[in-house]
C-alpha positions as CSV (number, residue, x, y, z in Angstrom):
1,X,-95.2,137.8,17.6
2,X,-92.9,137.0,20.4
3,X,-90.2,134.4,20.1
4,X,-91.7,132.2,22.7
5,X,-95.1,132.1,21.0
6,X,-93.7,131.5,17.6
7,X,-94.2,128.0,16.0
8,X,-90.4,127.4,16.4
9,X,-90.6,128.2,20.1
10,X,-93.6,125.9,20.6
11,X,-91.8,123.2,18.8
12,X,-88.7,123.6,21.0
13,X,-90.9,123.4,24.2
14,X,-92.6,120.2,22.9
15,X,-89.2,118.7,22.2
16,X,-87.9,119.7,25.6
17,X,-91.0,118.2,27.3
18,X,-90.7,115.1,25.3
19,X,-87.0,114.7,26.3
20,X,-87.8,115.2,29.9
21,X,-90.6,112.7,29.7
22,X,-88.3,110.1,28.1
23,X,-85.7,110.7,30.7
24,X,-88.2,110.2,33.5
25,X,-89.4,107.0,31.8
26,X,-85.8,105.7,31.5
27,X,-85.1,106.5,35.2
28,X,-88.3,104.7,36.3
29,X,-87.6,101.6,34.1
30,X,-83.9,101.6,35.5
31,X,-85.2,101.7,39.1
32,X,-87.7,98.9,38.4
33,X,-85.0,96.8,36.8
34,X,-82.8,97.2,39.8
35,X,-85.6,96.2,42.1
36,X,-86.3,93.1,40.0
37,X,-82.6,92.2,40.0
38,X,-82.1,92.5,43.8
39,X,-83.3,88.9,44.5
40,X,-81.0,87.5,41.8
41,X,-78.1,89.4,43.3
42,X,-78.9,88.1,46.8
43,X,-79.2,84.5,45.5
44,X,-75.8,84.7,43.8
45,X,-74.1,86.6,46.6
46,X,-75.2,84.1,49.3
47,X,-74.5,81.1,47.1
48,X,-70.8,81.9,46.9
49,X,-70.5,82.8,50.7
50,X,-70.0,80.8,53.8
51,X,-72.9,80.4,56.3
52,X,-71.1,82.6,58.8
53,X,-71.0,85.5,56.4
54,X,-74.6,85.1,55.3
55,X,-75.8,85.2,58.9
56,X,-73.2,87.6,60.2
57,X,-74.1,90.9,61.8
58,X,-72.0,93.0,59.4
59,X,-73.5,93.3,55.9
60,X,-71.2,92.5,53.0
61,X,-72.0,93.3,49.5
62,X,-69.7,90.7,48.1
63,X,-68.1,87.5,49.6
64,X,-64.8,88.0,51.3
65,X,-63.6,84.9,49.7
66,X,-65.6,83.6,46.7
67,X,-66.3,79.8,47.3
68,X,-66.5,78.5,43.7
69,X,-66.5,75.0,45.3
70,X,-70.1,75.6,46.4
71,X,-71.2,75.1,42.8
72,X,-70.6,71.3,43.0
73,X,-71.9,70.9,46.5
74,X,-75.5,70.3,45.6
75,X,-74.5,67.5,43.3
76,X,-72.2,66.0,45.9
77,X,-74.9,65.8,48.6
78,X,-75.7,62.1,49.2
79,X,-79.0,62.9,50.9
80,X,-80.6,64.5,47.9
81,X,-80.1,63.4,44.3
82,X,-80.1,67.0,42.9
83,X,-79.1,66.0,39.4
84,X,-82.1,63.5,39.3
85,X,-84.5,66.2,40.5
86,X,-83.3,68.5,37.8
87,X,-83.9,65.9,35.2
88,X,-87.3,65.2,36.6
89,X,-88.3,68.8,36.4
90,X,-87.0,69.1,32.9
91,X,-89.1,66.1,31.8
92,X,-92.2,67.3,33.6
93,X,-92.0,70.9,32.4
94,X,-91.1,70.0,28.7
95,X,-93.8,67.4,28.4
96,X,-96.4,69.4,30.2
97,X,-95.7,72.4,28.0
98,X,-96.0,70.3,24.8
99,X,-99.2,68.6,26.0
100,X,-100.8,71.8,27.3
101,X,-100.2,73.6,24.1
102,X,-101.6,70.7,22.0
103,X,-104.7,70.1,24.2
104,X,-105.6,73.7,24.9
105,X,-104.9,75.0,21.4
106,X,-107.1,72.3,20.0
107,X,-109.9,73.1,22.5
108,X,-109.5,76.8,21.9
109,X,-109.6,76.4,18.1
110,X,-112.7,74.2,18.3
111,X,-114.5,76.7,20.5
112,X,-113.5,79.6,18.2
113,X,-113.9,78.1,14.8
114,X,-116.0,74.9,14.7
115,X,-119.7,75.8,14.8
116,X,-121.8,73.4,16.8
117,X,-124.9,73.7,19.0
118,X,-123.4,73.7,22.5
119,X,-120.2,75.6,21.9
120,X,-121.1,78.5,24.1
121,X,-122.3,76.2,26.9
122,X,-118.9,74.3,26.8
123,X,-117.0,77.6,26.8
124,X,-118.9,78.8,29.9
125,X,-118.2,75.5,31.5
126,X,-114.5,76.0,30.8
127,X,-114.7,79.5,32.3
128,X,-116.4,78.0,35.3
129,X,-113.4,75.8,36.1
130,X,-111.4,79.0,36.7
131,X,-113.6,79.8,39.7
132,X,-113.1,76.5,41.4
133,X,-110.3,76.7,44.0
134,X,-107.4,74.2,43.6
135,X,-108.0,72.9,47.1
136,X,-111.4,71.6,46.1
137,X,-110.1,69.4,43.3
138,X,-106.8,68.5,44.9
139,X,-107.9,65.5,47.0
140,X,-110.2,64.0,44.3
141,X,-107.3,64.3,41.8
142,X,-104.9,62.5,44.1
143,X,-107.4,59.8,44.8
144,X,-107.9,59.3,41.1
145,X,-104.1,59.3,40.3
146,X,-103.5,56.9,43.2
147,X,-106.2,54.5,42.0
148,X,-104.6,54.4,38.5
149,X,-101.2,53.6,40.1
150,X,-99.6,56.8,38.9
151,X,-98.0,57.8,42.2
152,X,-94.2,58.3,41.8
153,X,-94.5,58.3,38.0
154,X,-94.2,60.9,35.3
155,X,-97.8,60.2,34.3
156,X,-99.1,61.3,37.7
157,X,-97.0,64.4,37.7
158,X,-97.9,65.5,34.1
159,X,-101.2,64.3,32.9
160,X,-103.5,65.9,35.6
161,X,-102.0,69.3,34.7
162,X,-102.3,69.1,30.9
163,X,-105.5,71.1,30.6
164,X,-105.7,74.6,31.8
165,X,-108.9,76.5,31.5
166,X,-107.1,79.9,31.4
167,X,-104.8,78.8,28.6
168,X,-107.8,77.4,26.7
169,X,-109.5,80.7,27.1
170,X,-106.5,82.6,25.8
171,X,-106.2,80.4,22.8
172,X,-109.9,80.9,22.0
173,X,-109.5,84.6,22.2
174,X,-106.5,84.5,19.9
175,X,-108.2,82.3,17.3
176,X,-111.2,84.5,17.2
177,X,-109.0,87.3,15.9
178,X,-107.2,85.0,13.5
179,X,-107.9,86.0,9.7
180,X,-110.6,83.8,8.4
181,X,-109.5,84.4,4.9
182,X,-106.5,82.1,5.4
183,X,-108.7,79.3,6.6
184,X,-111.2,79.8,3.9
185,X,-108.4,79.5,1.3
186,X,-107.3,76.3,3.0
187,X,-110.8,74.9,2.7
188,X,-110.9,75.6,-1.0
189,X,-107.8,73.6,-1.3
190,X,-109.6,70.7,0.3
191,X,-108.4,70.9,3.9
192,X,-110.6,70.0,6.8
193,X,-110.6,71.6,10.2
194,X,-107.6,69.6,11.3
195,X,-105.7,70.3,8.2
196,X,-106.4,74.1,8.5
197,X,-105.4,74.1,12.0
198,X,-102.1,72.1,11.6
199,X,-101.0,73.5,8.2
200,X,-102.3,77.1,8.3
201,X,-103.1,78.3,11.8
202,X,-100.2,76.9,13.8
203,X,-97.4,78.0,11.4
204,X,-98.9,81.6,11.4
205,X,-99.3,81.6,15.2
206,X,-95.8,80.8,16.4
207,X,-95.5,84.1,18.3
208,X,-98.5,83.3,20.4
209,X,-97.5,79.6,20.9
210,X,-94.0,80.7,22.0
211,X,-95.6,83.1,24.6
212,X,-97.9,80.3,26.0
213,X,-95.0,77.9,26.0
214,X,-92.9,80.3,28.1
215,X,-95.6,80.8,30.7
216,X,-96.5,77.0,30.8
217,X,-92.9,75.9,31.1
218,X,-92.3,78.4,34.0
219,X,-95.4,77.2,35.8
220,X,-94.6,73.5,35.3
221,X,-90.9,74.1,36.5
222,X,-92.1,76.0,39.6
223,X,-94.9,73.6,40.6
224,X,-94.4,72.4,44.2
225,X,-97.5,71.1,46.0
226,X,-98.6,68.5,43.4
227,X,-95.1,67.1,42.8
228,X,-94.6,67.0,46.6
229,X,-97.7,64.8,47.1
230,X,-97.3,62.6,44.0
231,X,-93.5,62.3,44.1
232,X,-93.2,60.4,47.4
233,X,-90.1,58.5,46.4
234,X,-87.0,60.7,46.4
235,X,-86.2,59.4,42.8
236,X,-89.5,61.1,41.7
237,X,-88.7,64.5,43.3
238,X,-88.7,67.6,41.2
239,X,-86.2,70.3,41.8
240,X,-88.7,72.3,43.9
241,X,-89.3,69.4,46.3
242,X,-85.5,68.8,46.4
243,X,-84.9,72.4,47.5
244,X,-87.4,72.1,50.3
245,X,-85.5,69.1,51.7
246,X,-82.5,71.2,52.4
247,X,-84.5,72.9,55.3
248,X,-85.0,70.7,58.3
249,X,-85.9,71.3,61.9
250,X,-82.3,70.4,62.9
251,X,-80.2,72.2,60.3
252,X,-80.4,74.9,57.6
253,X,-77.4,74.9,55.2
254,X,-77.8,78.4,53.8
255,X,-75.2,78.5,51.1
256,X,-76.3,75.1,49.8
257,X,-79.9,76.3,49.5
258,X,-78.9,79.4,47.7
259,X,-76.6,77.6,45.3
260,X,-79.1,75.0,44.5
261,X,-81.7,77.8,43.9
262,X,-79.3,79.6,41.6
263,X,-78.7,76.4,39.6
264,X,-82.5,75.6,39.5
265,X,-83.4,79.1,38.0
266,X,-80.9,78.9,35.2
267,X,-83.2,76.9,32.9
268,X,-86.0,79.5,33.5
269,X,-83.6,82.4,32.7
270,X,-82.5,80.5,29.5
271,X,-86.0,79.9,28.3
272,X,-87.1,83.4,29.1
273,X,-84.2,85.0,27.3
274,X,-84.8,82.7,24.4
275,X,-88.5,83.4,24.0
276,X,-88.8,86.9,25.6
277,X,-89.3,88.8,22.3
278,X,-92.3,86.6,21.6
279,X,-93.8,86.8,25.1
280,X,-95.2,90.3,25.0
281,X,-96.3,90.0,21.3
282,X,-98.2,86.7,22.0
283,X,-100.0,88.0,25.1
284,X,-100.9,91.2,23.2
285,X,-102.5,89.0,20.4
286,X,-105.0,87.3,22.7
287,X,-107.7,89.7,21.6
288,X,-108.6,90.7,25.2
289,X,-109.8,94.2,25.3
290,X,-109.5,96.5,28.2
């Protein structure tokens, strides 16, 4: 038997092929990471530059003179209360996240675990809402919110977005795969559906709740069109609406826009870094099969 066809030779070839495959994987992941980091680099670079350098003909990888004073400029602008807009976005995103998790998890748990006659019909109705374009419901939602007097209020910004058909669907899929034995043990201890949900299901589903919280918080923070229409008073502007006000027909203050953008994405980066290890695990536990 030749050395190349021996078991040892085959094992070496397998190891060599595996090593090359891992190297290729690392290279691909590194390239993808660089591509995803390019926008963050451009934001930080432009935020610390002068407008003349940003729009100049000659490309510069780094600012010639780093302007650290640009960091306070969004807060010193008298035309836009940037600090207030950050606070508004924080309140809206946090309350929307908490409310959406509560409402959608209860709805998903009811559809997955509480047997009643019209459960499937209600589930199909929830799925049908995913097929309705947002533009169709936008005007009726605004008319309803306006008639309730919720324009320029946190209620108008938060309550219409508390229920998400897709989030409800994900919770239902997750709860369908949740071990029934734990709930049956809770029933034997005298807990009803609410008690089993609150004392057994939620504490054992924190990974999934954290993943949904991350996604919901990012969506709530990045919302633009609805806060633009509801927040007509500048004191009710969220950070995304405040950012749009820096671009007018007369002037565009580039470094101010990029600095305000850099500041506005810091909470998203913090939330993502804090909950990233639960994000993939939670989405993988939805029970969706390919």
